[in-house]
N, C-alpha and C positions, 0 to 999 in steps of 0.2 A: 477115426473117424471122416466121414467123409466130407467137405466142405457144404452140399445141402442139408446135411444131418444136425452140422453147426449152426446153419443159420436156422432151421426149423427149431434146435434147440432154443436160442436165440432169440428167436420171437415167442416161443412160449412164456419165455421166463418173461420177456418185455410183458406181454401181455397181463400175465400173473403179479406182476409187479405193480403194473398200471395204479391199483385199486391201494395199495401201500403208499407210493407216491403220491397220488391224491392226499390221502390222509397226511398224511406229512406235512403236504403246503396246509390245507386247513387247520392241523396245529400248531402250526409255526405263526398262522394268522391269527388264532385263538391266543397265542403267548404273547404278541405283540401288543393285542389288546389288552391281555391283563397288565403287561408291565406298562402301558400305558396308565392303567387304573391304579396301581399300586404306585406311580408316581403322582398322579393324581392327589391319592391319598396323603401321601408323604407331603404334598404341598398344603393341606389340609391341614394335617398335623401342625408342619410348621406353624401356619397361622394363626390354629386355637393356641398353641404354647404361648407366641404372640399377644396375643388377647387376654390370656391368664397371667402375664405376667404386666399386662397394663393396668387387668383389675386391681392385680394386688400392691401395685404403684398407687392407684384411685384409693385404694382402703387403705394405706399407709397414711397418705393424705389426707382422708376425711378423719382418720382414729387424731390425728394429730389437732387438725381442727374443732374437733369438739373437744378433745382436752383443754384447750386452751379458751373454748365458750366456758367451759367447766370453771376455768381458773378468773376468768371475766365475772362470770356469775358470782363466785365469791368475793372477789373485788366489789359488786354494787354490792351487796349484801355487808359489807364492810361500810360502804359509801351509806348507804342506809344506817346501820348503828351512828357513823358520825352525825347525821343530820337530825337524828333524834335526840344524841348529847346537844349538839348547836340550840337544837329547840327548847330544851331543858335552862342552857343558858340566856336563851334569849326570854323566859317565862320569867326568870330572877331578876332581869337587868332589863326589862323594855319601860319604856313613856308613852307619850303620846304617839300614836301612829294614823291619826284622823285623814292625814293626807295622804300616805302611802295603804291605806284598805284598797282605794281602787284599783291601783296597782296590782295590788297582790290578788286580789277578785279575777283580774282579767288574765294573769299567769296561773291564777287554779283552772281557772276555764281553758286555758290553753292547754296544760297539762291534763285535764280530764279529754280532751280531744288527741291528743298524744298517746291515751293510754285507750282509748278507745278504736285507734288505728292500730295500734301494738296488738290488742287484743282481735281482729282481723286477719292478724296478717300472722299470726300465731294460730291460726287453727287447725294445721295439720300437725302440730307439734305438741299433741298434747299434754305429755309431761311436763317437760318445760313450760306450756301455758301454766299447768296448775301451781309452779312455783313462783312463776313470776304475777301471775295473777294476787298471789297470798302475798306479796311484796307491795301488786299498787293498791291492794285494798289496807295494807297498813301504813301507806304514805298517804293513801287519802282520809284515810281516819285522825293519821296526825296532822293534816292542814286543815281539816276540820277545829280541832284544839289551837289550830295557830290563831285562825278569824277568831276564835270565844277569846281567846287570853287578849289579843291585839284590842278587841273592843272593850273587854273588861281594863285592863291594866293602864290604857291611855298614856304612853310612854314612849320618847322619842329615840328611835337605836336605827335612823338611817343607815348606818353602816353596816350595823349587824344582819340588817335586813336584805342588804345588797351583796353581802357573804351567804346567807342563806339562798339567795334566788339564782345564783353561781353555782352553787351545790347542786341545786337541784337541776337546774340546764346539764351540768356534766353528768349527772346520774343519768337523765333519759335519755340523751345524746349516745350513751353508751348503751342501752338498752335498746335504742333505733337502731345503731352500728351493729350489735349482736343479732336482732331479731333480721336485717338486712341480708345477714353472714348464713343465718340458719334456711333460708328463703334460697340463696345460691348454692348452699349445699343440696336443698333437697334439690333442685332443678339439674344438679349436676350426678346424683345417684340414679344408679340403673332401675327401672319398673320391676 
């Protein structure tokens, strides 16, 4: 074959292969973009997995906290029963309490204010609110009974009254602590 024919053939082949080379270059560019997209997707999946892990940890923490709140509510109910037993003992052994009636009335007013505050804070926790409101209604009814018994019995039991006040303070302090914890949990829960 002559040199000119070879050169001509080479020139024709180069012209014919040029579109193929152009397409290969475009294809390589597209493959590069796809690789970048795949890499970004892998990063997104990794981040999603981290987020899922954090959510699972948050759920475990929430479940543990809810379990603790349920235990604390059971303790509060036991405390209320103990308070009712103390009231029954007070009714049997009370003497003149005219000097302490004013203090008890102030304490009842504070308890009622605390009850109103608790009711306002528990607006978002409807089920728990119903249970606690029922307990507060019982407690309020018992307090009214105490006042009636105090004025009718008129026996001096300052030590017993002091004990009863400490028990009431402990019970309502626990109620306030639980409501703070419930609000804290609500603020941490995802919307």
